[in-house]
N, C-alpha and C positions, 0 to 999 in steps of 0.2 A: 438936150437930154437924149440918150440912146436907150430906147425902150425895148425890152424883150418882147417876143411874140406873146408870151403869157400875159404880160402887163397890157399890151394893146388889146388883146381879146377881153381881158377883164374890164378895162375902161369902157369898151363898147358894150359889154354885157351889163355893167352897172348903169350906164346911161340909159339903155333900153328898159331895164327893170324899173329904174326910177320913174321914167315917163309912163310906163304901163301901169305901175302901181298907183300913181297919182290919178291917172285916168279912171282906174277901177274904183278908187275911193270915191270920186265924184259920182260915178255910176251907181255905186252901192248906196250912197247917201240919198240920191234921187229916188231909188227904188224903195228905200225905207224897209220897215219890218225887220226880218232877221238879217237882211243884207247890211243894215245899219247898226247891228249889235255892237256894243262897245268893244268887246274882245276882238272881233273881226276887224273893225276899223282901226283898233289899236295896233294890231300886228302889221297891218298894211302901212300905217303911219310910221311905225318903227322901221319897217323895211325901206320905205322911201328915204327916210333920213339916213340910215346906215349906208345905203347905196350912194347917196350924195356925198357923205363924209368919206367913204372909201375912195370914190372917184377923185375927190379933191386931194386926198393924201397921195394917191398914185400920180396925179398930174404934177404935184410938187416934188415927186420922187422922195417922199418922206421915208425914213428908215422904219417908221411905225406902220406903213401901209400893209405889210403882211398880217400884222395883228388885227387891224380893222377888217381886212379881207376875211380872216378866219371867222370873226364875229358876223360879218355880212353873210357868209355862207350859211351859218346857223339860222339867222333871222330870215333870210330868203327862203330857206327850206320850210320854216314854219309858216311863212306867208303863202307859199305855194300850196301847202297842205290845207290851210284855212280856206283858200279860194277853191281849190279842186274838190275838196270834200264837203263844201257847203251843200246843204240839201237842195237848194234851188240854183246851183251853179249854171251860169249862162255863158255865152261866147266871150263876153268881156272878162269874166272871172277865169275861164279856161286859158285865155290869152295871157292874163296876168300871171297865172300859175306857171305857164310854160316859160315866160320871161324870167320869172324868179328861179325856176329850176336851172335854166341856162346860166344865170348869174351865180347861183350857188356853186355850180360846177367850175366856172371860171375863177371864182374867188378861192375855192379850195386849191386849185392849181397854182394860183398866185401866192397863196399862203404857204405852200409846200417848200 
């Protein structure tokens, strides 16, 4: 498969975001309290899942990959906001937010 630079960048960004979000979910569940609020954990779980799905579609060179990447960008943006704007955001959450922002940007480019 001959991958475009945009697809290579998106695959890397989705992989990183997936890993960072899963790490952050575990971190937030251990911290408890507002970190483990269902809405916050829910958007992070959605984000990890859409990153993995988008990654798989791109690796298979599916014609549907751009559609998933468009949705991935939207969900990653929401996840980044949830982590970055959390009242008790810490380094784990800021790192997660940054990975999600980079993924959203790469996914938007891939979907274009």
